[in-house]
TIMIRO-321781 format. One record per residue (C-alpha): residue number from 1; x, y, z. Coordinates in Angstrom, 3 decimals. Example, Ala and Ser with C-alpha at 12.3 -4.5 7.8 and 13.67 -1.06 7.14 Angstrom:
BEGIN
[1 [12.300 -4.500 7.800]];
[2 [13.670 -1.060 7.140]];
end
This chain:
BEGIN
[1 [0.031 -0.167 -0.208]];
[2 [1.145 3.374 -1.044]];
[3 [1.570 6.245 1.610]];
[4 [0.670 9.665 0.294]];
[5 [3.226 12.712 0.400]];
[6 [1.285 14.311 3.068]];
[7 [1.009 11.897 5.571]];
[8 [4.683 10.727 5.339]];
[9 [5.435 14.403 5.989]];
[10 [3.372 14.720 8.993]];
[11 [4.952 11.356 10.367]];
[12 [8.324 13.018 9.856]];
[13 [7.322 16.264 11.971]];
[14 [5.741 14.205 14.515]];
[15 [8.848 12.626 14.930]];
[16 [10.847 15.862 14.892]];
[17 [8.694 17.278 17.373]];
[18 [9.179 14.025 19.792]];
[19 [12.705 14.388 19.403]];
[20 [12.974 17.968 20.530]];
[21 [10.956 17.222 23.225]];
[22 [12.835 14.260 24.298]];
[23 [16.145 16.456 24.251]];
[24 [14.392 19.249 26.192]];
[25 [13.575 16.821 28.818]];
[26 [16.832 15.011 29.219]];
[27 [18.315 18.318 29.425]];
[28 [15.651 19.220 32.082]];
[29 [16.710 16.135 33.951]];
[30 [20.384 16.749 34.061]];
[31 [20.108 20.310 35.641]];
[32 [17.123 18.771 37.830]];
[33 [19.222 18.720 40.786]];
[34 [21.436 21.956 40.205]];
[35 [18.789 24.114 38.941]];
[36 [15.394 22.653 39.498]];
[37 [13.553 25.996 38.137]];
[38 [15.300 25.640 34.775]];
[39 [14.642 22.021 34.896]];
[40 [10.682 22.823 35.260]];
[41 [11.029 25.550 32.589]];
[42 [12.763 23.000 30.406]];
[43 [9.996 20.101 31.255]];
[44 [7.334 22.430 30.339]];
[45 [8.669 23.419 26.842]];
[46 [9.161 19.302 26.265]];
[47 [5.573 18.719 27.551]];
[48 [4.389 21.594 25.105]];
[49 [6.298 19.395 22.334]];
[50 [3.977 16.663 23.476]];
[51 [6.813 14.718 25.462]];
[52 [4.821 12.605 28.149]];
[53 [7.420 12.019 30.630]];
[54 [7.882 15.647 30.707]];
[55 [4.200 15.704 31.456]];
[56 [4.867 14.024 34.108]];
[57 [7.735 15.628 35.438]];
[58 [6.268 18.925 35.067]];
[59 [3.356 17.515 37.381]];
[60 [5.605 16.306 40.116]];
[61 [7.640 19.825 39.740]];
[62 [4.060 21.956 40.633]];
[63 [3.012 19.204 43.016]];
[64 [5.811 19.286 45.341]];
[65 [6.999 23.146 44.591]];
[66 [10.292 22.050 43.096]];
[67 [11.484 25.086 41.381]];
[68 [8.601 26.546 41.645]];
[69 [5.644 27.285 44.452]];
[70 [3.113 24.392 45.310]];
[71 [0.325 24.742 42.461]];
[72 [-1.818 21.736 42.669]];
[73 [-4.220 22.846 39.883]];
[74 [-1.246 23.068 37.136]];
[75 [-0.054 20.042 38.631]];
[76 [-3.515 18.271 38.019]];
[77 [-3.448 19.450 34.387]];
[78 [0.056 18.485 33.145]];
[79 [-0.537 15.245 34.955]];
[80 [-4.227 14.742 33.429]];
[81 [-2.240 15.359 29.934]];
[82 [0.137 12.845 30.715]];
[83 [-2.700 10.199 32.270]];
[84 [-4.284 10.699 28.927]];
[85 [-1.524 8.635 27.216]];
[86 [-1.126 6.215 29.970]];
[87 [1.421 7.669 31.959]];
[88 [1.478 5.389 35.225]];
[89 [3.765 8.161 37.279]];
[90 [1.277 10.756 36.587]];
[91 [-1.706 8.346 37.567]];
[92 [-0.238 8.309 41.149]];
[93 [0.436 11.763 40.915]];
[94 [-3.070 12.441 40.741]];
[95 [-3.982 9.846 43.266]];
[96 [-1.605 11.558 45.637]];
[97 [-3.330 15.015 45.384]];
[98 [-6.959 13.614 45.356]];
[99 [-6.350 11.650 48.513]];
[100 [-3.559 13.238 50.457]];
[101 [-2.220 16.739 49.633]];
[102 [-2.094 19.085 52.628]];
[103 [-5.004 21.402 50.696]];
[104 [-8.438 19.871 51.602]];
[105 [-9.828 22.141 48.416]];
[106 [-8.236 19.526 46.171]];
[107 [-9.327 16.041 48.043]];
[108 [-11.531 13.973 46.043]];
[109 [-12.250 10.591 47.276]];
[110 [-13.599 8.917 44.179]];
[111 [-11.012 10.309 41.726]];
[112 [-8.278 9.061 44.124]];
[113 [-9.760 5.947 44.430]];
[114 [-9.609 5.560 40.662]];
[115 [-6.483 6.571 39.961]];
[116 [-4.534 5.005 43.081]];
[117 [-6.666 1.550 41.678]];
[118 [-4.860 2.026 38.437]];
[119 [-1.452 2.429 39.917]];
[120 [-2.083 -0.521 42.387]];
[121 [-2.906 -3.081 39.383]];
[122 [0.296 -2.064 37.549]];
[123 [2.336 -2.682 40.742]];
[124 [0.447 -5.215 42.684]];
[125 [3.256 -6.167 44.951]];
[126 [4.558 -2.551 45.803]];
[127 [3.725 -1.573 49.434]];
[128 [4.009 2.083 48.324]];
[129 [1.428 1.578 45.600]];
[130 [-1.214 -0.109 48.099]];
[131 [-0.687 2.234 50.702]];
[132 [-1.447 5.150 48.244]];
[133 [-4.857 2.898 47.392]];
[134 [-5.456 2.861 51.215]];
[135 [-5.145 6.593 51.713]];
[136 [-7.692 6.863 48.651]];
[137 [-9.942 4.409 50.112]];
[138 [-9.964 6.357 53.551]];
[139 [-10.366 9.837 51.618]];
[140 [-13.590 8.541 50.078]];
[141 [-14.495 7.397 53.811]];
[142 [-14.153 3.599 52.970]];
[143 [-12.099 2.766 56.128]];
[144 [-12.896 -0.955 56.270]];
[145 [-11.250 -0.880 52.757]];
[146 [-8.364 1.308 53.851]];
[147 [-7.568 -1.076 56.602]];
[148 [-7.688 -4.324 54.390]];
[149 [-5.272 -2.790 51.660]];
[150 [-2.997 -1.047 54.149]];
[151 [-2.697 -4.647 55.699]];
[152 [-1.622 -5.965 52.393]];
[153 [0.954 -2.844 52.068]];
[154 [2.189 -3.640 55.391]];
[155 [3.022 -7.302 54.417]];
[156 [5.027 -6.026 51.280]];
[157 [6.316 -3.813 53.101]];
[158 [10.644 -3.712 54.406]];
[159 [11.161 -3.725 58.373]];
[160 [12.275 -0.284 57.798]];
[161 [8.553 1.047 56.829]];
[162 [6.906 -1.806 58.576]];
[163 [6.054 0.624 61.725]];
[164 [5.018 3.371 59.578]];
[165 [2.538 0.970 57.749]];
[166 [1.078 -0.370 61.039]];
[167 [0.381 3.442 62.205]];
[168 [-1.606 3.829 59.491]];
[169 [-3.699 0.886 59.833]];
[170 [-4.809 2.092 63.594]];
[171 [-5.536 5.471 62.023]];
[172 [-7.745 4.082 59.126]];
[173 [-9.346 1.730 62.234]];
[174 [-10.098 5.019 64.059]];
[175 [-11.647 6.727 61.029]];
[176 [-8.922 8.980 60.136]];
[177 [-7.679 10.173 56.773]];
[178 [-3.884 10.460 55.864]];
[179 [-3.334 12.821 56.457]];
[180 [-5.547 14.217 58.900]];
[181 [-6.362 17.205 56.912]];
[182 [-9.874 17.584 55.326]];
[183 [-12.632 20.027 54.361]];
[184 [-15.698 20.699 56.583]];
[185 [-17.894 18.764 54.368]];
[186 [-15.678 15.747 54.409]];
[187 [-15.542 15.931 58.505]];
[188 [-19.391 16.345 58.707]];
[189 [-19.835 13.097 56.155]];
[190 [-17.531 11.213 57.932]];
[191 [-18.977 11.823 61.084]];
[192 [-22.366 10.845 59.898]];
[193 [-20.919 7.715 58.940]];
[194 [-19.327 6.818 62.106]];
[195 [-15.614 7.944 62.240]];
[196 [-14.793 9.174 65.668]];
[197 [-12.104 11.316 64.425]];
[198 [-14.479 13.073 62.345]];
[199 [-16.922 13.738 65.591]];
[200 [-14.303 15.108 67.740]];
[201 [-13.230 17.715 65.070]];
[202 [-16.754 18.678 64.605]];
[203 [-17.037 19.059 68.314]];
[204 [-14.093 21.225 68.442]];
[205 [-15.184 23.336 65.606]];
[206 [-18.157 24.161 68.070]];
[207 [-16.254 24.108 70.724]];
[208 [-14.359 26.674 73.017]];
[209 [-11.712 27.577 70.244]];
[210 [-14.284 28.455 67.749]];
[211 [-15.182 31.847 66.528]];
[212 [-18.826 30.989 67.096]];
[213 [-18.889 28.423 70.009]];
[214 [-21.909 26.244 70.220]];
[215 [-21.493 24.290 73.386]];
[216 [-24.783 22.342 72.533]];
[217 [-23.428 20.796 69.347]];
[218 [-19.943 20.471 70.488]];
[219 [-21.629 18.369 73.784]];
[220 [-23.459 16.433 71.311]];
[221 [-20.357 15.295 69.123]];
[222 [-18.154 14.379 72.014]];
[223 [-21.076 12.376 73.181]];
[224 [-21.513 10.674 69.958]];
[225 [-17.794 10.393 69.927]];
[226 [-17.500 8.680 73.328]];
[227 [-20.318 6.110 72.576]];
[228 [-18.378 5.011 69.242]];
[229 [-15.394 3.989 71.626]];
[230 [-13.208 7.083 71.645]];
[231 [-11.134 7.503 74.740]];
[232 [-10.549 11.221 74.435]];
[233 [-14.137 11.855 72.981]];
[234 [-15.254 10.055 76.436]];
[235 [-13.015 12.499 78.293]];
[236 [-14.053 15.679 76.550]];
[237 [-18.050 14.457 76.991]];
[238 [-16.899 13.917 80.751]];
[239 [-15.922 17.364 80.928]];
[240 [-19.080 19.078 79.602]];
[241 [-21.082 16.811 81.241]];
[242 [-19.525 17.551 84.708]];
[243 [-19.428 21.159 84.360]];
[244 [-22.493 21.906 82.641]];
[245 [-21.326 23.079 79.159]];
[246 [-23.787 22.593 76.492]];
[247 [-26.647 21.130 79.045]];
[248 [-27.281 20.494 82.830]];
[249 [-24.613 19.039 84.980]];
[250 [-24.747 15.175 84.869]];
[251 [-21.963 14.391 87.132]];
[252 [-23.137 10.496 87.043]];
[253 [-22.811 10.296 83.151]];
[254 [-19.579 12.375 83.608]];
[255 [-17.992 9.564 85.658]];
[256 [-19.159 7.177 83.303]];
[257 [-17.121 8.868 80.897]];
[258 [-14.071 9.388 83.151]];
[259 [-13.678 6.030 83.868]];
[260 [-14.346 4.433 80.300]];
[261 [-11.286 7.460 79.101]];
[262 [-9.172 5.988 81.739]];
[263 [-9.496 2.701 80.506]];
[264 [-7.961 3.941 77.078]];
[265 [-4.692 5.072 79.166]];
[266 [-5.772 8.933 78.895]];
[267 [-3.639 10.572 81.668]];
[268 [-6.193 13.037 82.030]];
[269 [-8.760 10.884 82.778]];
[270 [-7.365 9.338 85.328]];
[271 [-7.517 12.669 87.193]];
[272 [-10.677 13.257 86.266]];
[273 [-11.892 9.739 87.429]];
[274 [-10.344 10.137 90.825]];
[275 [-11.476 13.732 91.276]];
[276 [-14.885 13.042 90.203]];
[277 [-14.937 9.793 92.756]];
[278 [-13.498 12.258 95.155]];
[279 [-16.144 15.063 94.982]];
[280 [-19.515 12.789 94.253]];
[281 [-18.691 9.831 96.282]];
[282 [-21.328 9.469 99.272]];
[283 [-18.993 6.776 101.156]];
[284 [-15.656 5.221 101.528]];
[285 [-15.845 2.789 98.799]];
[286 [-15.809 6.024 96.317]];
[287 [-12.641 7.512 97.713]];
[288 [-10.982 4.021 97.532]];
[289 [-11.829 4.272 94.011]];
[290 [-10.283 7.629 94.066]];
[291 [-6.874 6.572 95.564]];
[292 [-6.579 3.950 92.766]];
[293 [-6.927 6.316 90.137]];
[294 [-4.468 8.783 91.276]];
[295 [-2.119 6.247 92.112]];
[296 [-2.100 5.182 88.732]];
[297 [-1.242 8.471 87.451]];
[298 [2.198 9.778 86.767]];
[299 [2.037 12.766 88.860]];
[300 [4.950 14.439 88.043]];
[301 [4.631 18.266 88.551]];
[302 [1.103 18.024 89.131]];
[303 [0.843 19.810 92.732]];
[304 [-2.968 19.270 92.660]];
[305 [-2.982 15.682 91.801]];
[306 [-0.378 14.902 94.344]];
[307 [-2.293 16.959 97.226]];
[308 [-5.083 14.590 96.136]];
[309 [-2.775 11.354 96.457]];
[310 [-1.399 12.555 99.861]];
[311 [-4.738 13.002 101.309]];
[312 [-6.439 9.793 99.876]];
[313 [-3.346 7.826 101.074]];
[314 [-4.539 8.391 104.749]];
[315 [-7.513 6.056 105.664]];
[316 [-8.665 8.243 108.590]];
[317 [-9.123 11.250 106.068]];
[318 [-10.899 8.586 103.506]];
[319 [-12.866 7.438 106.532]];
[320 [-13.875 10.927 107.726]];
[321 [-14.508 12.742 104.621]];
[322 [-18.092 11.148 103.728]];
[323 [-19.433 11.954 107.556]];
[324 [-18.486 15.576 107.128]];
[325 [-21.417 17.813 105.679]];
[326 [-20.595 20.519 103.222]];
[327 [-20.831 23.047 105.817]];
[328 [-17.730 21.363 107.600]];
[329 [-16.127 20.939 104.749]];
[330 [-16.272 24.657 104.089]];
[331 [-14.866 25.466 107.302]];
[332 [-11.858 22.594 107.156]];
[333 [-11.236 24.751 104.044]];
[334 [-11.156 27.869 106.180]];
[335 [-9.140 26.371 108.908]];
[336 [-6.543 25.283 106.240]];
[337 [-6.490 28.721 104.881]];
[338 [-5.644 30.597 108.108]];
[339 [-1.998 32.013 108.767]];
[340 [-1.427 29.683 111.769]];
[341 [-3.366 26.751 113.722]];
[342 [-2.900 27.174 117.178]];
[343 [-4.197 25.090 120.441]];
[344 [-7.449 25.522 121.699]];
[345 [-7.169 28.656 124.398]];
[346 [-8.950 26.616 126.855]];
[347 [-5.961 24.098 126.776]];
[348 [-5.616 22.986 130.591]];
[349 [-1.890 23.051 130.367]];
[350 [-2.209 26.859 129.132]];
[351 [0.276 25.918 126.272]];
[352 [-0.270 26.025 122.505]];
[353 [0.622 23.316 120.493]];
[354 [3.283 23.494 118.063]];
[355 [2.059 25.739 115.355]];
[356 [1.632 24.403 111.881]];
[357 [2.446 26.685 108.552]];
[358 [-0.860 27.005 106.373]];
[359 [-1.432 25.166 103.386]];
[360 [-3.327 26.230 100.371]];
[361 [-3.430 23.312 98.606]];
[362 [-5.079 21.548 101.542]];
[363 [-7.694 24.127 101.932]];
[364 [-8.132 24.168 98.484]];
[365 [-9.259 20.426 98.259]];
[366 [-11.624 20.957 100.904]];
[367 [-13.191 23.764 99.203]];
[368 [-13.557 21.922 95.955]];
[369 [-15.047 18.988 97.368]];
[370 [-17.541 21.653 99.159]];
[371 [-17.939 23.350 95.945]];
[372 [-18.814 20.427 93.788]];
[373 [-21.621 19.652 96.418]];
[374 [-23.237 22.935 95.596]];
[375 [-21.613 25.329 98.678]];
[376 [-21.271 28.609 96.802]];
[377 [-18.786 30.134 99.042]];
[378 [-16.772 27.412 98.605]];
[379 [-16.727 27.663 94.896]];
[380 [-15.779 31.633 95.129]];
[381 [-12.846 30.522 97.304]];
[382 [-11.803 27.980 94.341]];
[383 [-12.299 30.683 91.570]];
[384 [-10.475 33.327 93.849]];
[385 [-7.569 30.807 94.281]];
[386 [-7.199 29.294 90.480]];
[387 [-8.029 33.271 89.293]];
[388 [-5.444 35.124 91.768]];
[389 [-3.445 32.272 93.220]];
[390 [-1.921 31.971 96.384]];
[391 [0.799 30.202 98.488]];
[392 [1.551 26.899 96.604]];
[393 [-1.150 27.528 94.358]];
[394 [-0.528 28.893 91.055]];
[395 [-2.650 30.982 89.014]];
[396 [-4.647 29.082 86.468]];
[397 [-6.881 30.955 84.081]];
[398 [-8.494 27.736 82.411]];
[399 [-9.447 26.500 85.674]];
[400 [-10.750 30.023 86.972]];
[401 [-12.901 29.696 83.590]];
[402 [-14.757 26.722 84.620]];
[403 [-15.251 27.994 87.906]];
[404 [-16.624 31.423 86.660]];
[405 [-19.170 29.378 84.613]];
[406 [-19.841 27.051 87.380]];
[407 [-20.706 30.258 89.539]];
[408 [-22.594 31.451 87.095]];
[409 [-24.722 28.485 87.092]];
[410 [-25.191 28.536 90.903]];
[411 [-26.325 32.502 90.532]];
[412 [-23.007 33.872 91.706]];
[413 [-21.644 37.011 90.070]];
[414 [-17.919 36.789 89.660]];
[415 [-16.401 40.541 89.616]];
[416 [-12.892 41.298 87.548]];
[417 [-12.209 40.200 84.360]];
[418 [-12.209 36.481 83.648]];
[419 [-10.346 34.888 80.946]];
[420 [-11.955 34.202 77.572]];
[421 [-12.447 30.912 76.561]];
[422 [-12.120 27.751 78.537]];
[423 [-10.018 24.613 77.681]];
[424 [-11.864 22.790 80.514]];
[425 [-8.985 21.447 82.303]];
[426 [-9.839 20.017 85.456]];
end
């Protein structure tokens, strides 16, 4: 069969263009390390000439910010041109951007799975290709498939990368994408589908750090996260219930949350569980439970936790506290807050017993227990101690803010400035 002159001419031109593109691409690869900006310029020129590898190279530079600021839109444009000509590296690049780039605006779970699946089919034994597919499934909110594929990746991985792959399995089990960045729309969808991580993100978006806080919504999502088995969700749900944020105070529910969170090994939850048993308990058994939680803490420099532990280790104190009325607890706090404790003036010997230095932490413990049982003056003392500080008690704005809120619920006004926003510290 004879080929016409025009067809031959077109083939020659195409071959010449392809050759020019290859030369430009090779020049770019040669100076890639020494002059990445020049390399990118050469890649773009070669890509304009129709050289597929250069299209993928240009996309990679724009994706990673090599020789140029990161520009995902430009990276996608070059990758798509290369994918149209079956370039596997470009397919992987699109999957990376849609599944795991730092900018949630470009995330697209459906596209991520499509391109990552194509890459994994070409490299079925490649741990990185399988991990990319797993991240794509996670971005598509299919965490069951993400865990399955990530487990396959872990089996293919070398020992040096094995721990990282296992961490990703744990993340996907918790309903967390990789990386843990997502649009509000994605978070809302994942929360509705049962992702505890997404529930906590939603709660936080309505919580104390929000520009427009909505405590009811924050409490709702922390409760949902706790119900799904999240230890951190349980800790936060307990704080909201204990302090009456976003609803009424419910100390029994809070105690359940704290003990569940403590099972997850959260150090802060151990404090809250012990503290709750101290303040809610009506019997010695509750204080024994409190002692158990404080003993499990790594107390370190936490002076308040240390003070509770020292008191709870005294069996007489544990036996005596349940018998004391709220007024007696408040009076005990005032006694410890006084400058000196002296003997009864009616001592028949006429001698004062040895004086003891005041211990503000000791008084704070009594005030806290009395305040948690509803004593308004004790609650005001607690607020003052945390707001102003005192001997052995450092000022704590976060705790002061909690007690300002608690005083408000009691109908007591707090004078002076109060820090904005509460971190719900114990």
